[in-house]
C-alpha positions in Angstrom: 79.2 4.3 20.4 76.7 5.4 22.9 73.8 6.6 20.8 71.4 6.8 23.7 73.5 9.4 25.3 73.9 11.2 21.9 70.1 11.4 21.6 69.9 12.9 25.1 72.6 15.4 24.1 70.5 16.5 21.1 67.4 16.8 23.4 69.5 19.0 25.8 70.7 21.2 22.9 67.1 21.8 21.7 66.3 23.2 25.2 69.2 25.6 25.3 72.7 26.1 23.8 74.6 24.5 26.7 77.7 23.2 25.0 79.9 20.9 26.8 83.1 19.9 24.9 83.0 16.2 25.9 79.3 15.8 24.9 79.8 17.5 21.6 82.8 15.2 20.8 80.7 12.2 21.6 77.9 13.3 19.5 80.1 14.0 16.6 81.9 10.6 17.0 78.5 8.8 17.0 77.3 10.9 13.9 80.5 9.9 12.1 80.2 6.3 13.0 76.9 6.1 11.3 78.2 8.0 8.3 75.8 10.8 9.0 73.0 8.9 7.4 71.5 6.9 10.3 68.7 7.4 12.8 70.9 9.7 15.0 71.5 12.1 12.0 67.7 12.2 11.2 67.0 12.9 14.8 69.5 15.8 14.8 68.1 17.3 11.6 64.6 17.0 13.0 65.7 18.8 16.2 67.4 21.5 14.2 64.1 22.1 12.2 62.2 22.2 15.5 64.4 25.0 16.9 64.7 26.9 13.6 61.1 26.9 12.3 59.5 29.0 15.1 62.1 31.8 14.4 62.5 31.7 10.5 59.7 29.5 9.3 60.4 27.8 6.0 62.4 30.8 4.6 65.8 30.4 3.2 68.4 33.1 3.9 71.7 33.3 2.2 74.6 35.1 3.6 77.8 36.0 2.1 81.0 37.8 2.9 83.4 39.3 0.6 86.8 40.2 2.0 89.0 42.6 0.0 92.4 43.2 1.0 93.7 46.7 1.5 96.3 46.2 -1.1 93.8 45.2 -3.8 91.6 48.3 -3.0 94.8 50.5 -3.3 95.7 48.9 -6.8 92.1 49.4 -8.0 92.0 53.0 -7.0 95.4 53.8 -8.6 
């Protein structure tokens, strides 16, 4: 577990979405090892709020997607 590097990865992600597979895997492993409840998780959620709030504020947006198969539509129209 290298939480110092994971904190740095979170800092880098707040500055821009530069995704590196190895870094994301390391971050996820460290989050898992603390059961998603430790200081690293709290820091990640705080960073997410920092990035989100300038764009969306404190609003909540729900998004849903309903997929209807073509077969079901044909049966309903028959």
